[in-house]
C-alpha positions as CSV (number, residue, x, y, z in Angstrom):
1,M,0.0,0.0,0.0
2,K,1.5,3.3,-1.1
3,K,0.8,6.6,0.6
4,E,2.1,9.9,-0.7
5,K,1.1,13.5,-1.6
6,Y,-0.6,14.3,-4.9
7,K,0.0,18.0,-5.8
8,Q,-2.9,19.7,-7.6
9,G,-2.6,23.5,-7.9
10,K,-1.7,24.9,-4.5
11,H,-3.3,22.0,-2.6
12,S,-1.7,18.7,-1.5
13,T,-4.0,15.8,-1.3
14,Q,-3.2,12.4,0.3
15,T,-3.1,9.5,-2.2
16,L,-3.3,5.8,-1.5
17,S,-3.3,2.6,-3.7
18,G,-5.7,-0.2,-3.4
19,M,-8.2,-2.4,-5.2
20,L,-11.2,-0.9,-6.8
21,D,-14.4,-2.8,-6.0
22,I,-17.4,-1.7,-8.0
23,T,-20.8,-2.8,-6.8
24,R,-23.8,-3.7,-9.0
25,S,-25.3,-0.3,-8.4
26,G,-22.2,1.3,-9.9
27,L,-20.7,2.8,-6.7
28,G,-17.0,2.0,-6.2
29,F,-14.9,1.4,-3.1
30,V,-11.1,1.4,-3.0
31,I,-10.0,-1.2,-0.6
32,T,-6.7,-0.1,1.1
33,S,-4.6,-1.5,3.9
34,D,-4.0,1.7,5.9
35,G,-6.5,0.6,8.6
36,E,-8.8,3.6,8.1
37,G,-11.5,1.9,6.0
38,D,-12.5,1.9,2.3
39,I,-12.7,5.0,0.1
40,I,-15.9,5.7,-1.7
41,V,-15.4,6.6,-5.4
42,R,-18.3,7.8,-7.6
43,P,-18.7,6.5,-11.1
44,Q,-17.7,9.8,-12.7
45,D,-14.4,9.5,-10.7
46,F,-13.3,6.0,-11.8
47,N,-10.9,7.5,-14.4
48,Q,-10.7,4.4,-16.6
49,G,-10.7,2.0,-13.6
50,F,-12.5,-1.3,-13.8
51,H,-13.7,-3.6,-11.1
52,G,-10.7,-5.4,-9.5
53,D,-8.1,-3.0,-10.9
54,T,-5.3,-1.8,-8.6
55,V,-5.5,2.0,-8.6
56,E,-4.1,5.1,-7.1
57,V,-6.7,7.2,-5.5
58,A,-6.7,10.8,-4.2
59,I,-8.7,11.6,-1.0
60,S,-11.1,14.3,-1.9
61,R,-13.1,14.3,1.3
62,E,-12.0,13.0,4.7
63,G,-14.4,10.8,6.7
64,F,-15.8,12.3,9.8
65,G,-18.5,11.2,12.2
66,G,-18.4,7.6,11.1
67,K,-18.7,8.4,7.4
68,K,-16.4,6.9,4.9
69,R,-13.7,8.9,3.1
70,E,-14.3,9.8,-0.5
71,G,-11.8,10.0,-3.4
72,R,-11.2,9.9,-7.1
73,V,-9.0,7.5,-9.1
74,L,-5.9,9.2,-10.4
75,R,-4.6,6.3,-12.5
76,V,-4.8,2.6,-13.0
77,I,-1.7,0.9,-11.6
78,K,-2.5,-2.6,-12.7
79,R,-5.4,-4.2,-14.7
80,R,-7.1,-7.2,-13.1
81,Q,-8.0,-8.4,-16.5
82,T,-7.8,-7.3,-20.1
83,E,-10.0,-10.0,-21.8
84,Y,-13.8,-10.0,-21.6
85,I,-16.7,-12.0,-22.9
86,G,-19.7,-10.2,-24.2
87,T,-21.7,-9.4,-27.4
88,L,-21.4,-7.0,-30.4
89,R,-23.5,-4.0,-31.2
90,F,-23.5,-2.0,-34.4
91,T,-24.3,1.7,-34.3
92,K,-23.6,4.6,-36.7
93,G,-21.0,2.6,-38.6
94,L,-19.1,1.6,-35.4
95,L,-18.7,-1.9,-34.0
96,L,-19.1,-1.8,-30.3
97,F,-18.4,-4.6,-27.7
98,V,-20.8,-4.9,-24.8
99,P,-19.1,-6.7,-21.9
100,A,-21.2,-9.3,-20.1
101,G,-21.4,-9.5,-16.3
102,E,-23.0,-7.8,-13.3
103,K,-20.5,-5.0,-12.8
104,P,-21.0,-1.8,-14.8
105,M,-18.5,-1.3,-17.6
106,P,-18.3,0.9,-20.6
107,Y,-18.7,-0.4,-24.2
108,F,-15.5,-1.1,-26.1
109,E,-14.8,0.4,-29.5
110,L,-13.7,-2.1,-32.1
111,G,-13.6,0.2,-35.1
112,T,-15.6,0.6,-38.3
113,V,-17.1,-2.4,-40.0
114,P,-17.9,-2.4,-43.7
115,M,-20.1,-5.6,-43.5
116,R,-22.0,-7.2,-40.7
117,E,-20.4,-10.6,-40.8
118,I,-21.3,-11.4,-37.2
119,D,-24.7,-11.3,-35.6
120,E,-25.2,-8.9,-32.8
121,D,-26.3,-11.6,-30.4
122,T,-23.1,-13.7,-31.0
123,K,-20.8,-14.0,-27.9
124,V,-17.2,-13.1,-28.4
125,V,-14.0,-12.7,-26.5
126,V,-12.4,-9.2,-26.8
127,R,-9.1,-8.0,-25.5
128,M,-8.7,-4.4,-24.3
129,T,-5.8,-2.8,-26.2
130,D,-5.8,0.9,-25.3
131,W,-7.8,3.7,-23.8
132,P,-6.7,7.0,-25.1
133,P,-7.0,9.8,-22.5
134,K,-9.6,11.8,-24.4
135,N,-11.6,8.8,-25.6
136,R,-14.9,8.1,-23.9
137,R,-14.5,4.4,-24.6
138,P,-11.7,1.9,-24.4
139,K,-10.5,0.3,-27.6
140,G,-10.4,-3.5,-28.1
141,E,-9.6,-6.3,-30.6
142,L,-11.7,-9.3,-31.4
143,M,-10.0,-12.4,-30.1
144,E,-12.5,-15.2,-30.6
145,V,-16.1,-15.8,-31.8
146,L,-17.8,-18.3,-29.5
147,S,-20.2,-20.9,-30.9
148,A,-23.8,-20.5,-29.6
149,D,-23.9,-24.3,-29.1
150,A,-20.8,-24.4,-26.9
151,V,-22.6,-23.4,-23.7
152,N,-20.1,-25.3,-21.5
153,D,-17.1,-23.7,-23.2
154,I,-18.5,-20.2,-22.8
155,A,-19.3,-20.9,-19.1
156,M,-15.7,-22.1,-18.4
157,K,-14.2,-19.1,-20.2
158,E,-16.4,-16.7,-18.3
159,I,-15.2,-18.3,-15.0
160,L,-11.6,-17.8,-16.0
161,L,-12.0,-14.2,-17.2
162,E,-14.1,-13.3,-14.2
163,K,-11.2,-14.4,-11.9
164,G,-8.7,-12.4,-13.9
165,F,-7.0,-15.2,-15.9
166,S,-6.1,-14.7,-19.5
167,L,-7.4,-17.2,-22.0
168,E,-4.5,-16.9,-24.4
169,F,-0.8,-16.2,-24.3
170,S,0.5,-13.3,-26.2
171,D,2.2,-13.9,-29.6
172,E,5.5,-12.8,-28.1
173,V,5.2,-15.4,-25.2
174,L,4.3,-18.2,-27.6
175,E,7.1,-17.3,-30.1
176,T,9.6,-17.3,-27.2
177,A,8.5,-20.7,-26.0
178,E,8.6,-22.1,-29.6
179,R,12.2,-21.0,-30.0
180,L,13.4,-22.9,-26.9
181,N,15.8,-25.7,-27.9
182,D,14.5,-29.2,-27.1
183,V,18.0,-30.7,-27.4
184,I,19.9,-30.9,-24.1
185,S,23.6,-30.0,-24.8
186,E,26.5,-32.1,-23.7
187,K,27.7,-29.1,-21.7
188,E,24.5,-29.1,-19.8
189,I,24.6,-32.8,-19.2
190,K,28.0,-32.5,-17.7
191,L,26.7,-30.1,-15.1
192,R,24.1,-32.6,-13.9
193,K,24.1,-36.0,-12.2
194,D,23.3,-38.5,-15.0
195,C,20.5,-40.8,-14.0
196,R,19.4,-41.9,-17.4
197,A,20.6,-45.5,-16.8
198,L,18.3,-45.9,-13.8
199,L,14.8,-47.5,-14.1
200,T,12.5,-44.5,-14.0
201,F,8.8,-44.1,-14.5
202,T,5.9,-41.7,-13.9
203,I,2.6,-42.4,-12.2
204,D,-0.3,-40.0,-13.0
205,P,-4.0,-39.9,-13.7
206,A,-5.0,-41.7,-16.9
207,D,-6.1,-38.5,-18.6
208,A,-3.0,-36.4,-17.6
209,K,-1.3,-34.5,-20.4
210,D,1.8,-33.4,-18.5
211,F,4.0,-35.4,-16.1
212,D,5.6,-33.3,-13.5
213,D,7.4,-35.9,-11.4
214,A,9.0,-39.3,-11.7
215,I,10.5,-42.1,-9.5
216,S,13.7,-44.0,-10.1
217,F,14.7,-47.3,-8.5
218,R,17.6,-49.6,-8.2
219,V,18.9,-52.3,-5.9
220,M,22.2,-51.4,-4.3
221,P,25.1,-54.0,-4.7
222,K,25.6,-54.2,-0.9
223,G,22.0,-54.3,0.0
224,G,19.2,-51.7,0.3
225,Y,17.8,-49.5,-2.4
226,E,18.4,-46.2,-4.1
227,I,15.2,-44.3,-4.7
228,G,15.1,-41.0,-6.7
229,V,12.3,-38.4,-6.6
230,H,12.5,-36.2,-9.6
231,I,10.6,-33.1,-10.7
232,A,10.9,-31.2,-14.0
233,D,13.5,-28.4,-13.9
234,V,11.4,-25.6,-15.4
235,S,14.2,-23.1,-14.6
236,H,16.3,-24.6,-17.3
237,Y,14.0,-23.1,-19.8
238,V,12.3,-20.2,-18.0
239,E,15.2,-17.8,-17.1
240,E,14.8,-15.2,-14.4
241,D,13.3,-11.9,-15.5
242,S,12.6,-13.3,-19.0
243,I,9.2,-12.7,-20.7
244,L,8.3,-16.3,-19.8
245,D,9.2,-15.7,-16.2
246,E,7.1,-12.5,-16.1
247,E,4.2,-14.3,-17.7
248,A,4.4,-17.1,-15.2
249,Y,4.7,-14.6,-12.3
250,E,1.6,-12.7,-13.6
251,R,-0.5,-15.9,-13.9
252,A,0.8,-17.4,-10.6
253,T,-0.7,-20.8,-11.2
254,S,-2.3,-23.2,-13.6
255,V,-6.1,-23.4,-13.2
256,Y,-7.9,-26.7,-13.3
257,L,-11.5,-26.8,-14.4
258,P,-13.7,-29.9,-15.0
259,D,-12.9,-30.0,-18.7
260,R,-9.6,-28.2,-19.2
261,V,-6.4,-26.7,-17.7
262,N,-5.6,-23.0,-18.1
263,P,-1.8,-23.3,-17.9
264,M,0.7,-21.0,-16.2
265,L,3.1,-21.5,-19.1
266,P,2.6,-22.3,-22.8
267,E,2.0,-25.9,-23.6
268,R,5.3,-26.0,-25.4
269,I,6.9,-25.9,-22.0
270,S,4.3,-27.5,-19.7
271,N,3.3,-30.4,-22.0
272,E,6.5,-30.9,-23.9
273,L,9.9,-29.6,-22.7
274,C,9.1,-30.0,-19.0
275,S,6.8,-33.0,-19.2
276,L,8.7,-36.1,-18.1
277,R,7.4,-38.2,-21.1
278,P,8.7,-41.7,-21.6
279,H,11.7,-42.4,-23.8
280,E,12.9,-38.8,-23.7
281,D,15.9,-37.2,-21.8
282,K,14.7,-34.5,-19.4
283,C,16.3,-32.0,-17.1
284,T,15.1,-32.4,-13.5
285,F,15.7,-31.4,-9.8
286,S,16.1,-34.6,-7.7
287,V,16.4,-35.9,-4.2
288,I,18.0,-39.3,-4.3
289,F,17.8,-41.5,-1.2
290,K,19.7,-44.5,-0.1
291,M,17.4,-46.6,2.0
292,T,17.3,-49.9,3.9
293,E,14.7,-52.6,3.1
294,K,12.7,-51.2,6.1
295,G,12.5,-47.7,4.6
296,E,15.2,-46.1,6.8
297,V,17.1,-43.3,5.0
298,K,20.8,-43.8,5.4
299,D,22.0,-41.1,3.0
300,H,20.5,-38.6,0.5
301,W,21.7,-36.3,-2.3
302,I,20.0,-33.2,-3.6
303,G,20.7,-31.5,-7.0
304,R,20.2,-31.1,-10.7
305,T,19.9,-34.3,-12.8
306,I,19.1,-35.6,-16.2
307,I,16.7,-38.6,-16.4
308,H,15.1,-40.8,-19.0
309,S,11.7,-42.2,-18.1
310,N,11.3,-45.8,-19.1
311,H,7.5,-46.1,-18.7
312,R,4.4,-44.0,-18.1
313,F,2.0,-45.6,-15.5
314,S,-1.5,-44.5,-14.6
315,Y,-2.7,-44.9,-11.0
316,E,-5.0,-47.7,-12.2
317,D,-2.1,-49.6,-13.8
318,V,-0.1,-49.4,-10.5
319,Q,-3.0,-50.4,-8.3
320,Q,-3.6,-53.5,-10.4
321,I,0.1,-54.4,-10.1
322,I,-0.2,-53.9,-6.3
323,E,-3.3,-56.1,-6.0
324,T,-2.4,-58.8,-8.5
325,K,1.4,-58.7,-8.0
326,E,1.8,-59.0,-11.7
327,G,2.7,-56.7,-14.6
328,E,5.5,-54.6,-16.0
329,H,8.2,-53.7,-13.4
330,H,6.0,-55.4,-10.7
331,K,9.0,-56.3,-8.5
332,E,10.1,-52.7,-8.3
333,I,6.5,-51.4,-7.8
334,L,5.8,-53.8,-5.0
335,I,9.1,-52.9,-3.2
336,L,8.3,-49.2,-3.6
337,N,4.8,-49.7,-2.3
338,D,6.0,-51.6,0.8
339,I,8.4,-48.7,1.6
340,S,5.8,-46.1,1.1
341,Q,3.3,-47.9,3.4
342,T,6.1,-48.1,6.0
343,L,6.8,-44.4,5.7
344,R,3.0,-43.7,6.0
345,K,2.7,-45.7,9.2
346,K,5.7,-44.0,10.7
347,R,4.3,-40.6,9.7
348,F,1.0,-41.2,11.5
349,K,2.9,-42.7,14.5
350,N,4.8,-39.4,14.7
351,G,1.6,-37.3,15.0
352,A,0.4,-36.8,11.4
353,I,-3.4,-36.8,11.0
354,N,-4.9,-39.0,8.4
355,F,-6.8,-36.3,6.6
356,S,-9.0,-38.0,3.9
357,S,-12.2,-37.1,2.1
358,Q,-13.9,-38.1,-1.1
359,E,-13.0,-36.3,-4.2
360,V,-15.2,-36.3,-7.3
361,R,-14.4,-36.1,-11.0
362,F,-17.0,-35.2,-13.6
363,K,-17.5,-37.4,-16.6
364,L,-18.1,-35.3,-19.7
365,D,-19.3,-36.0,-23.2
366,E,-17.6,-34.8,-26.3
367,K,-19.3,-31.4,-26.0
368,G,-18.2,-30.9,-22.4
369,H,-21.6,-31.6,-20.9
370,P,-21.5,-33.5,-17.5
371,I,-23.0,-37.0,-17.9
372,G,-21.9,-38.5,-14.6
373,I,-19.8,-38.3,-11.4
374,V,-16.9,-40.6,-10.5
375,I,-15.7,-40.8,-6.9
376,K,-11.9,-40.6,-6.7
377,E,-10.5,-42.9,-4.1
378,S,-7.0,-42.6,-2.5
379,K,-5.5,-46.0,-2.9
380,E,-2.1,-47.4,-2.3
381,S,-1.0,-46.4,-5.9
382,H,-1.7,-42.7,-4.9
383,Q,-0.1,-43.1,-1.5
384,L,3.1,-44.5,-3.2
385,I,3.7,-41.2,-4.9
386,E,2.4,-39.1,-2.0
387,E,4.7,-40.6,0.6
388,L,7.8,-40.4,-1.5
389,M,7.0,-36.8,-2.4
390,L,6.4,-35.9,1.2
391,L,9.7,-37.5,2.1
392,A,11.5,-35.4,-0.6
393,N,9.8,-32.2,0.5
394,R,10.8,-32.8,4.1
395,Y,14.5,-33.3,3.3
396,I,14.4,-30.2,1.0
397,A,12.8,-28.1,3.8
398,E,15.4,-29.3,6.3
399,R,18.3,-28.4,3.9
400,V,16.9,-25.0,3.1
401,G,16.2,-24.3,6.8
402,K,20.0,-24.6,7.4
403,V,21.0,-22.2,4.7
404,L,22.0,-18.8,5.9
405,V,22.6,-15.6,3.9
406,K,24.4,-12.9,5.9
407,D,23.7,-15.0,9.1
408,K,20.0,-15.0,8.4
409,P,17.8,-17.8,7.1
410,I,16.5,-17.3,3.6
411,P,12.8,-16.7,3.1
412,F,11.1,-19.9,2.1
413,P,7.4,-20.8,1.8
414,Y,6.2,-23.9,3.7
415,R,2.8,-25.5,3.2
416,I,1.9,-27.1,6.5
417,H,-1.1,-27.9,8.7
418,D,-1.1,-25.4,11.5
419,T,-1.8,-26.4,15.1
420,P,-5.5,-26.9,15.8
421,N,-7.6,-23.9,16.5
422,E,-9.3,-24.5,19.9
423,E,-12.3,-22.3,18.9
424,K,-12.9,-24.6,15.8
425,M,-12.0,-27.8,17.7
426,L,-14.6,-27.5,20.5
427,P,-17.7,-27.4,18.3
428,F,-16.4,-30.2,16.1
429,M,-15.7,-32.3,19.2
430,A,-19.2,-31.7,20.5
431,F,-20.6,-32.8,17.1
432,A,-18.4,-35.9,17.0
433,N,-19.3,-36.7,20.6
434,K,-22.9,-37.2,19.4
435,F,-21.7,-40.2,17.5
436,G,-19.8,-41.5,20.4
437,Y,-16.2,-40.3,19.5
438,K,-14.0,-38.9,22.4
439,F,-11.1,-36.6,22.1
440,D,-8.1,-36.1,24.3
441,I,-6.8,-32.5,23.7
442,N,-4.2,-32.4,26.5
443,K,-1.2,-32.6,24.1
444,P,-0.7,-32.2,20.3
445,E,0.1,-35.9,20.1
446,T,-3.1,-37.0,21.8
447,I,-5.1,-34.7,19.5
448,A,-3.6,-36.4,16.5
449,E,-4.2,-39.8,18.0
450,S,-7.8,-38.9,18.7
451,F,-8.5,-37.7,15.2
452,N,-6.9,-40.8,13.6
453,K,-8.8,-43.1,15.9
454,M,-12.1,-41.3,15.1
455,L,-11.4,-41.6,11.3
456,A,-10.5,-45.2,11.6
457,D,-13.5,-46.1,13.8
458,A,-15.9,-44.1,11.5
459,K,-14.8,-45.9,8.3
460,G,-17.7,-47.6,6.7
461,T,-20.3,-45.9,9.0
462,P,-23.1,-43.6,7.8
463,Q,-21.3,-40.6,9.4
464,Q,-17.9,-41.3,7.8
465,H,-18.1,-38.7,5.1
466,V,-19.5,-35.9,7.2
467,L,-16.9,-36.4,9.8
468,E,-14.1,-36.5,7.2
């Protein structure tokens, strides 16, 4: 949040930055973090600001007697989105775009049109390109004409745009991705640990299009196993401060919807260069463990590697091998499963809570219409990958936690389950008590034990899913 002085004539007016929230009625509020409440902005003072934009606002009237402050937008710092779905309108030789949605927005000017090749009711995607200072309307370009029959496709795109995600990558980003070399040089290979001779495979959902992680395995000559956990090294292709890096930073994440993925990086990277596809050399980051037959880690190594996946498994493939003890690489799969189950039991013994709940996946027809729901179960094939990934994450976290820069630990994000909140625990305990489940909350260890016992005892009962 920025606070400074905006000079206008002989007066100095306080300015702040924040997010512009426009209500259905058309009134705007700039949400700031200065602790003094929102700032009211009238529609005539939006100054090209749209709902969700980060703006700089000048205080024009201080709030007194419980009233809110009022202000006017000086400039748009950052657009929340630049692509919109709506319809076309022809008027006086101009082609206008009417954005859909509940928030008031101006029409976009798309220019003159010699022939009406598109019906006015047709839904389209338009990208805002400019808004000249003296223009009453923003300018835009037509990106896509949406088929009237593709109701599901339109709905998915509306969700993405409403949340501020772009549907397409710019030509510059796509061209940069296409120019990336898919041949790994000998110079690069020499900088990495070469794991291409190790048996390596991926385990993913049957419909996965990109494979982010892989497992390698070999029996050690003097007993025990070497197990590698590998993830794609995106940084080999996406250099810091490059246009690809800026695009990934802007998008922040890939978005998964029932019928599609809106990727953080172009498919050239996510589905090709950084997908650990079988029978291809790939650059990876790895944690390689030396373990006993009982799953005890005796040594580990962390660093950059190059791998060559031998096989692509689905979870269903691996589950069948676990249950039948037959199939390709079944000996290695069964050993890995035994180790993963040992790690899992040890984790729960050390206080982890067995969080589990049903996940659903929608079955869609060729037009994207839902035709059924499939319950996704967490079986041993899923747990095989989960436990090895958790083990790798723990060793990475421990390593980074010991790194000091100028005698200070480096900033590092951890995704953890926080300690239980007592205010939330008490009503849950009262609810669970109605089904006969008791909790011991004297120590963190007994809380975890109580949760795990409840989940185990509730399995197969009518109240299982509501308690989970």
